[in-house]
KOLVOTI-509665 format. One record per residue (C-alpha): y, x, z. Coordinates in steps of 0.1 Angstrom, whole numbers, plus 5000, padded with zeros to 4 digits. Each point is the difference from the previous one (the first is absolute). Last residue first. Example, Ala and Ser with C-alpha at 12.3 -4.5 7.8 and 13.67 -1.06 7.14 Angstrom:
REM residues 2
+------+------+------+
|   yy |   xx |   zz |
+------+------+------+
| 4989 | 5137 | 5071 |
| 4966 | 4986 | 5007 |
+------+------+------+
This chain:
REM residues 329
+------+------+------+
|   yy |   xx |   zz |
+------+------+------+
| 8139 | 8553 | 7965 |
| 5023 | 5025 | 4985 |
| 5025 | 4983 | 4977 |
| 5028 | 5000 | 5025 |
| 4993 | 5035 | 5012 |
| 5005 | 5013 | 4964 |
| 5032 | 4981 | 4997 |
| 5012 | 5014 | 5034 |
| 4992 | 5036 | 4989 |
| 5021 | 4996 | 4969 |
| 5028 | 4984 | 5021 |
| 5000 | 5029 | 5024 |
| 5001 | 5025 | 4971 |
| 5031 | 4982 | 4987 |
| 5017 | 5000 | 5034 |
| 4996 | 5038 | 5001 |
| 5014 | 5005 | 4965 |
| 5030 | 4977 | 5008 |
| 5008 | 5022 | 5030 |
| 4998 | 5031 | 4979 |
| 5024 | 4984 | 4975 |
| 5024 | 4991 | 5028 |
| 5006 | 5037 | 5010 |
| 4986 | 5024 | 5026 |
| 5006 | 5035 | 5013 |
| 4983 | 5022 | 5026 |
| 4976 | 5015 | 4975 |
| 4969 | 4988 | 5018 |
| 5007 | 4962 | 4996 |
| 4987 | 4993 | 4965 |
| 4969 | 5021 | 5003 |
| 4992 | 4987 | 5034 |
| 5004 | 4964 | 4990 |
| 4978 | 5006 | 4968 |
| 4972 | 5017 | 5019 |
| 4999 | 4978 | 5031 |
| 5000 | 4968 | 4980 |
| 4973 | 5012 | 4977 |
| 4978 | 5012 | 5029 |
| 5005 | 4967 | 5018 |
| 4991 | 4979 | 4969 |
| 4970 | 5023 | 4992 |
| 4986 | 4996 | 5036 |
| 5004 | 4962 | 4998 |
| 4984 | 4999 | 4965 |
| 4970 | 5021 | 5013 |
| 4995 | 4976 | 5030 |
| 5009 | 5012 | 5035 |
| 4978 | 5015 | 5026 |
| 5023 | 5008 | 5030 |
| 4976 | 4981 | 5023 |
| 5010 | 4970 | 5022 |
| 4974 | 4991 | 5026 |
| 5001 | 4964 | 5012 |
| 4991 | 5002 | 5037 |
| 5035 | 4993 | 5015 |
| 5004 | 5036 | 5013 |
| 4985 | 5017 | 4969 |
| 5023 | 4980 | 4977 |
| 5030 | 5011 | 5021 |
| 4990 | 5036 | 4996 |
| 5000 | 4997 | 4962 |
| 5032 | 4980 | 5002 |
| 5017 | 5029 | 5017 |
| 4988 | 5023 | 4973 |
| 5015 | 4977 | 4973 |
| 5033 | 4996 | 5018 |
| 5006 | 5037 | 5007 |
| 4994 | 5023 | 4971 |
| 4998 | 4977 | 4970 |
| 5023 | 4972 | 5013 |
| 5025 | 5026 | 5014 |
| 5001 | 5019 | 4967 |
| 5008 | 4968 | 4981 |
| 5027 | 4992 | 5025 |
| 5015 | 5035 | 4997 |
| 5001 | 4996 | 4962 |
| 5019 | 4967 | 5003 |
| 5021 | 5003 | 5032 |
| 5003 | 5037 | 5000 |
| 5011 | 4997 | 4964 |
| 5028 | 4976 | 5009 |
| 5013 | 5021 | 5030 |
| 5002 | 5031 | 4978 |
| 5015 | 4980 | 4971 |
| 5030 | 4985 | 5019 |
| 5019 | 4992 | 4967 |
| 5010 | 4965 | 5013 |
| 4978 | 4984 | 4973 |
| 4972 | 5024 | 5011 |
| 5004 | 4987 | 5036 |
| 4999 | 4963 | 4988 |
| 4969 | 5007 | 4979 |
| 4981 | 5016 | 5028 |
| 5012 | 4974 | 5026 |
| 4989 | 4970 | 4980 |
| 4968 | 5013 | 4986 |
| 4990 | 5018 | 5032 |
| 5004 | 4967 | 5020 |
| 4981 | 4981 | 4973 |
| 4969 | 5021 | 5006 |
| 4978 | 4973 | 5016 |
| 5007 | 4974 | 4973 |
| 4996 | 5025 | 4971 |
| 4969 | 5015 | 5017 |
| 4985 | 4965 | 5004 |
| 5006 | 4989 | 4964 |
| 4989 | 5032 | 4981 |
| 4968 | 5016 | 5014 |
| 4987 | 4972 | 5022 |
| 5011 | 4970 | 4979 |
| 4985 | 5018 | 4969 |
| 4967 | 5006 | 5019 |
| 4998 | 4963 | 5011 |
| 5000 | 4992 | 4963 |
| 5024 | 4974 | 4985 |
| 4993 | 4963 | 4995 |
| 5029 | 4989 | 5021 |
| 4981 | 4972 | 5018 |
| 4969 | 5020 | 5008 |
| 5018 | 5032 | 5010 |
| 5024 | 4980 | 5022 |
| 4970 | 4983 | 5018 |
| 4986 | 5034 | 5007 |
| 5032 | 5015 | 5014 |
| 5009 | 4974 | 5025 |
| 4986 | 5019 | 5030 |
| 5017 | 5032 | 4989 |
| 5034 | 4985 | 4995 |
| 4998 | 4982 | 5034 |
| 4992 | 5033 | 5018 |
| 5029 | 5016 | 4981 |
| 5024 | 4973 | 5011 |
| 4991 | 5005 | 5037 |
| 5004 | 5038 | 4998 |
| 5033 | 4996 | 4980 |
| 5015 | 4979 | 5029 |
| 4994 | 5029 | 5024 |
| 5014 | 5025 | 4975 |
| 5031 | 4978 | 4994 |
| 5007 | 4998 | 5038 |
| 4996 | 5038 | 5004 |
| 5024 | 5008 | 4971 |
| 5026 | 4974 | 5010 |
| 5000 | 5015 | 5035 |
| 5003 | 5035 | 4986 |
| 5029 | 4990 | 4978 |
| 5018 | 4983 | 5029 |
| 4996 | 5031 | 5022 |
| 5010 | 5023 | 4972 |
| 5032 | 4981 | 4995 |
| 5003 | 4983 | 4966 |
| 5023 | 5008 | 4970 |
| 4991 | 5037 | 5001 |
| 5028 | 5025 | 4993 |
| 4994 | 5023 | 4970 |
| 5007 | 5037 | 4998 |
| 5003 | 5014 | 4965 |
| 4971 | 5023 | 4989 |
| 5008 | 5037 | 5003 |
| 4971 | 5007 | 5024 |
| 4976 | 4979 | 4980 |
| 5006 | 5019 | 4967 |
| 5001 | 5033 | 5018 |
| 4965 | 4994 | 5015 |
| 4997 | 4997 | 5038 |
| 4983 | 5029 | 5017 |
| 4963 | 4997 | 5010 |
| 4989 | 4985 | 5033 |
| 4995 | 4964 | 4989 |
| 4981 | 5009 | 4969 |
| 4978 | 5026 | 5018 |
| 4990 | 4974 | 5026 |
| 4994 | 4973 | 4974 |
| 4978 | 5025 | 4980 |
| 4980 | 5010 | 5030 |
| 4994 | 4963 | 5010 |
| 4990 | 4991 | 4964 |
| 4976 | 5030 | 4998 |
| 4983 | 4991 | 5032 |
| 4996 | 4964 | 4989 |
| 4986 | 5011 | 4966 |
| 4975 | 5023 | 5018 |
| 4988 | 4973 | 5023 |
| 4996 | 4975 | 4972 |
| 4980 | 5025 | 4979 |
| 4976 | 5005 | 5029 |
| 4997 | 4963 | 5006 |
| 4993 | 4994 | 4963 |
| 4973 | 5027 | 4999 |
| 4983 | 4985 | 5030 |
| 5002 | 4965 | 4983 |
| 4985 | 5014 | 4968 |
| 4971 | 5016 | 5019 |
| 4994 | 4969 | 5020 |
| 5000 | 4979 | 4968 |
| 4973 | 5022 | 4985 |
| 4975 | 4989 | 5026 |
| 5007 | 4964 | 4991 |
| 5009 | 4978 | 5030 |
| 5035 | 4993 | 4989 |
| 5000 | 4996 | 4962 |
| 4996 | 5024 | 4970 |
| 5012 | 4992 | 4965 |
| 4978 | 5015 | 4973 |
| 5008 | 5031 | 4979 |
| 4971 | 5020 | 5015 |
| 5013 | 4992 | 5035 |
| 5003 | 5037 | 5010 |
| 5018 | 5010 | 4968 |
| 5022 | 4969 | 4996 |
| 5010 | 5001 | 5037 |
| 5009 | 5037 | 4997 |
| 5022 | 4993 | 4970 |
| 5018 | 4972 | 5018 |
| 5003 | 5020 | 5032 |
| 5015 | 5030 | 4980 |
| 5024 | 4981 | 4978 |
| 5018 | 4980 | 5027 |
| 5008 | 5029 | 5023 |
| 5008 | 5020 | 4969 |
| 5026 | 4974 | 4993 |
| 5014 | 5004 | 5035 |
| 5002 | 5038 | 4995 |
| 5019 | 4994 | 4968 |
| 5023 | 4976 | 5019 |
| 5006 | 5028 | 5026 |
| 5010 | 5024 | 4972 |
| 5024 | 4974 | 4986 |
| 5015 | 4994 | 5035 |
| 5007 | 5037 | 5003 |
| 5015 | 5001 | 4965 |
| 5023 | 4972 | 5009 |
| 5012 | 5018 | 5031 |
| 5006 | 5032 | 4980 |
| 5016 | 4982 | 4970 |
| 5029 | 4986 | 5022 |
| 5018 | 4975 | 4978 |
| 5023 | 4998 | 4970 |
| 5010 | 4970 | 4978 |
| 5008 | 4999 | 4962 |
| 5020 | 4969 | 4993 |
| 5014 | 4981 | 5030 |
| 4995 | 4962 | 4993 |
| 4974 | 5001 | 4972 |
| 4982 | 5029 | 5018 |
| 5000 | 4983 | 5033 |
| 4985 | 4968 | 4986 |
| 4973 | 5018 | 4980 |
| 4993 | 5027 | 5026 |
| 4996 | 4973 | 5027 |
| 4979 | 4978 | 4977 |
| 4977 | 5029 | 4992 |
| 4996 | 5010 | 5036 |
| 4992 | 4965 | 5011 |
| 4977 | 4992 | 4970 |
| 4983 | 5033 | 4993 |
| 4995 | 5020 | 5032 |
| 5004 | 4971 | 5024 |
| 4979 | 4976 | 4980 |
| 4973 | 5026 | 4994 |
| 4996 | 5008 | 5037 |
| 5002 | 4963 | 5010 |
| 4977 | 4989 | 4972 |
| 4973 | 5025 | 5010 |
| 5002 | 4990 | 5037 |
| 4999 | 4963 | 4990 |
| 4970 | 5005 | 4977 |
| 4980 | 5019 | 5026 |
| 5008 | 4973 | 5026 |
| 4989 | 4974 | 4974 |
| 4967 | 5018 | 4997 |
| 4996 | 4999 | 5038 |
| 5004 | 4963 | 5004 |
| 4980 | 4998 | 5032 |
| 5024 | 4974 | 5016 |
| 5009 | 5026 | 5027 |
| 5007 | 5025 | 4972 |
| 5022 | 4974 | 4982 |
| 5020 | 4994 | 5033 |
| 5006 | 5038 | 5003 |
| 5010 | 5003 | 4963 |
| 5027 | 4972 | 5005 |
| 5013 | 5019 | 5031 |
| 5000 | 5033 | 4982 |
| 5019 | 4986 | 4969 |
| 5025 | 4982 | 5022 |
| 5006 | 5032 | 5021 |
| 5004 | 5021 | 4969 |
| 5038 | 4994 | 4996 |
| 5004 | 5007 | 5037 |
| 4985 | 5035 | 4995 |
| 5018 | 5008 | 4968 |
| 5032 | 4987 | 5015 |
| 4996 | 5020 | 5031 |
| 4991 | 5031 | 4981 |
| 5031 | 4996 | 4979 |
| 5022 | 4993 | 5030 |
| 4988 | 5031 | 5018 |
| 5009 | 5020 | 4970 |
| 5031 | 4981 | 4988 |
| 5018 | 4999 | 5033 |
| 4994 | 4980 | 5032 |
| 5029 | 4976 | 4997 |
| 4996 | 4994 | 4963 |
| 4962 | 4997 | 5005 |
| 5004 | 4973 | 5027 |
| 5020 | 4979 | 4975 |
| 4974 | 5007 | 4972 |
| 4973 | 4990 | 5024 |
| 5016 | 4967 | 5007 |
| 5005 | 4994 | 4963 |
| 4963 | 5008 | 4992 |
| 4987 | 4979 | 5028 |
| 5021 | 4971 | 4988 |
| 4987 | 5004 | 4964 |
| 4964 | 5003 | 5014 |
| 5005 | 4968 | 5020 |
| 5012 | 4981 | 4969 |
| 4971 | 5013 | 4979 |
| 4976 | 4992 | 5028 |
| 5012 | 4965 | 5002 |
| 4997 | 4996 | 4962 |
| 4964 | 5013 | 5001 |
| 4992 | 4976 | 5029 |
| 5015 | 4970 | 4982 |
| 4981 | 5010 | 4968 |
| 4967 | 5004 | 5019 |
| 5006 | 4966 | 5016 |
+------+------+------+
């Protein structure tokens, strides 16, 4: 059942990605990129919401980490690799990429500070709801979540109001294959079906872990994000292949930014509503993985140019982290 649900989500994510790409062509690269990042994260957010309701908080932490790292290393890396092989050295708007990189650094700080604070007040031991220290950690988490949401809203507003980059302005105009009404209908229908499939996936998780013989943590940090982020994989690589790098980078780096600054804070408040508090206290390896992903992706992307070797480097870092996660019990 887990496999059927996973394959269903993969198919729905692909359909979501294609519908969003069609809407993005009609709306333009900026709005289209934000739409694709948002829709691409819908599956991840829905799965995380069901995990919170099931009380699987550690799995939610893993899926958030895996989604950020996956977008920064796997999706971006595959996009640069395929785009570079097809088009050689590619150019994009370094200002927008730099703004996203700065926001990702803020998101990393939002993980490091609560984790460090929890270690200090808990004496190195895990705290649980009801402990005096947990209230302090939860208060810090809510404060960080509010600041991250404000920053994301301000960044999105600035991004939409700023002038279009030269590379995007001179990009060839493309006519969508679908009408916007049909694409929107497909998107909404796929999102509704995705909600049902995500619930089935979460409820069949434990039997799958037992039968596959791999850790629940690995499923949370690698398998679920790959399934949930297929839309970004497909659209990001396709856009890079077509040499639409601004749109492609908004899809991958923008999606990671959205997970860190929007999805994670929203899930914090969702946890409070359903009575299963979600803190932003991540494990040391999760924090290191996010920090490494942000650092190398920012360094590669800040010069406004990319090639296939840089894409291969990003994918290699992702594989190294995945191997470490696989052997972590």
